[in-house]
N, C-alpha and C positions, 0 to 999 in steps of 0.2 A: 505492500500502499505504499502510494507517494506521500509525500509529506502536506501538512492541513494546507490548507491555501482557501482565502474567500477571497473570491472576486465577484466586483457590483459594478453595474456598466451605467452610471448615470443616465448615459444618452439615453438608454433601453427604460431606464426608470420612467424619463421626463417624455419620450415617449409615446407610452401606452398611457401615459397620463393625458396627453394632450388628447388621442385617439380616444379614449372613453371618456369623456368629459362629463357623464353620467354617473359611488356604493356605499358608501355608507350612506344608511337609509336614514335615519336618525335625522331630525331635526337638529340647529344648532340650541334651541332653548330647554333640550331635553338631558335631563340630570342620571335617568336609567333609560335601557330602552330592551324591545327584546323583537327578534324577527321571527317567522316561520315560514320556509318556503321549499316551491316543489319546480324542483329544473326538467323541464326535458331534451337530455342531451344526447349527442354524440360520441362516439366512444373507439377509441384505441388503444388496445392491450397489448404487450408484447411482454415474452418471459423467456427467463434463458436460467437454468442450472445448470451444471456442469459438477462432475467432484473435484476435490481440490487438488488431487494428483492431474488429471486432464483435463485445467481449465476452459480449452477451446471443446470438450468433447463432447457438451450441448448440444442442442439445436437450437436455436431462436424460434420459439413458434409465435403466432397471431393467434391469440383468444378467440376472434372474431371469423377468421379466414379458417382455422389448422381444428377450434373444435367447437363451430359451430357456436359460441356466445352471441348474443341480441349486441349487434352496436348502437341500440337509442333506447334509451331506461328514462324512466320518470325517478328523478334523484333529487329525495327529501334533505331537507338540510335546517339547522337552526344556528342562531349568533342570540348576542346578548353583550350590552356595555356597558359603564357606566364613566363620566365626566367626576376626574378625581381632584377636581381643581387647577388655578395656576397656568390650563393649558391642557394639563395633562387628561390622558383615557384610557382603559382597559379594554377591552374585550375577548370573547372566547366565540369558538365557531367549530362545528361538529357537520360532518357530512360521511354517508357511509357508501358504498359500492360492491353489491355484492350481487354474485350472478353465479351460474352452472349451468350445466349444459351436456350432455350423452351425443357424443360425432364418430363417425364411421372414417379413420384416416385415409387421407389421398396420399400421405404419404409417408416413409419413418420417419420417426423424432423419436429425439432422446431427451429423457430427463434424467438428470444425475448419472447412475449407471443403469439402469433398464432403459432398451429400447424396444418401443411400440411401432410393430408393423405395418405397410401398409395395409387398408382394409380392415382392420381392427379396430373392435366398436369403446372407447372409451368416454368416460366421465370426467370432467375438472370443473374446479371450484374456482371462485380468486373473488375473496374477500376481504377487503378494508377498511378499515374506521380510520377518519382523518380528524384530527384536532389542530384547531389553530387559536393559538395563545399571542395576543400581543400589546402592548404598550406605547404609545402613542403619544406624541409634544406634537401641540400648532402653535407654528412659531410663525405664524399667520393667522391674527383672529380677530373680524370685524363682525357685524352687527349682522350677516347674511350672510359670511362667507367666511370658509378657514382653510388654511392646507398645515399640512404635516408629517413628520415623520415618523417611523415606527421601528420597532425592535421584536422579535416576538419569537415561538417556537413552533416547527410545524411538526407533529407528530404523526408519525402512521404507523396500523398496527396491520398487519400485511399477512395474509396466509392463504397459498395457493395448493391442489392436491391435481393429483392427477391417478385414476385407477385402470385399468385395461389390462388384454392380455399383451405380455412383455416379454422379454428376455432378457438377464444380467450378461455380466459376462462371462465368456465361458459356459452358459447358459446351450441345450442344447434340445429345448423345448420350451412351449412359448405356456404361461400359467401366467395366474391373474396375479399382480402388482399393482402396488399403491406406494404413491411418491407423496411427502407433503414439506414443506419448509414454511417454516412463522418465523417472521420478524418483525419486529417492532424499532422501529427510528424514528428519534425524535433529532430534530435538527433545526437550527437557528437559522429564522430570515429577516432580511430586511428590505420596508416597504416607504412608501408613500400613500400620502390620503389628501381627497378634497371634499367638501362639503359646502354646496351651497344652495341657499332656501331663495329660490327665485320670483315667489310670491308669499302670501301667508301659507298654503296651502300645499305649496309645491317642493318638495325638495332635490337638488337632483346632486349628486357624489362621483367619486372614482375612488378608485385602489387597486396598486399588486404588490406585491411580494414579491422580492429574488431572492434565491439563494443559488448559489456554488461553492459546492464546501467537498475538502477530503478530507476527513477524520478517524483515525482509527482503522475499524475497518469497513468505514460506510464510504462512500462517492455520491451525492448526492447534487442533483440541479433539480430546481422548481422555480417556475413562473405562473402566478394566481393572479389574475386579473379580473374585476370585473364591474358594472356600472348599474345604477339603478336611477328610477324615475320613480318617486313616492306620492302620494295623493292625499292630506290626513282630513277624513271627514270629519271628525270630530277632533278635540283638543287632544287625546291621548289615543286613538285606534284610527291606522292607516290602513289604504293598501297602495299595492305598486306592482312595479316588470322590472327585470332584472335581465342583463348579460353575464355567463361566466366562461373565462377559458384557463383552464388548469393545463400545463406540460409541466411533467413529473416525472423523472429518471433517479432509480437508488441501485448503483452497485455493490454488493456484499461480498465481503471473502470471510468467510468461516472458516474452521478447523479442516471440517467436513465438507462442506463444497462452497463454489463458488455461484454468486446467479446475480443476473439482471431483471429488475420488475421496473416496466414502464409503463404509464398510461396519458394519454387525452383526452380531455373531453372538455364540450363544449357547447353552449344552450345557454336558451333564455328560462326565465323563471316567472312566476307569480309569487308574491307573499302579501302576508297580513303582517302587521307590526302594532309594538302598542309603545308609549315614550310617555314618560312622567317626570 
């Protein structure tokens, strides 16, 4: 594993902020807020798992193409936050990508030390729980506008499994084989955000979180950007629309395997929010 490094692209952050001129959905006078959303997402997921003794021995598989996973899903999410005073705020975010499928393979694939041959029937599962924690500080604050920077942690709990008829090294018969890998990766992020009250009941916002980090047994990259427009139909409750794009990759080196887990998802959402 190469030495730790953190790469932050200010130009990329600024570019995303300009393009997504509309995501912190809370109004500027909220002290506390919470939001429940449902995304209609397009998903692209790739996994590669190899034995530690042969890091290039595994097959990179596309879960949507090779294992017949659905490439669109309804994705629920939850977020909440609080203003702490002095321009500071804290936030939490949670969403999950949990899918499984059964497919007949169109090619040989190798997962860790098992090869599943062409025409074999296999069942795969890919489950992720994502938790995001941030602390932000608004360095520009006006009555109807704020612009701030944030640091945080993006914690991903991944579980990938595959089961079917396969062979192990030196095996001469095809038998039922199951392989599963679980990994919990807490990685730091930096980001920028903005909120703009364009009218008494309308709020625009934008945010992006970025990560490029190699540390210990993990090498990760993340771009998380979102945009929203919220309408408060009462002082404390509102509805809105949102768009989110996530590009995530995690390379893992453990004593018994080497793995890569990568996914992209993007799509619009509708949400309900409360602010006090």
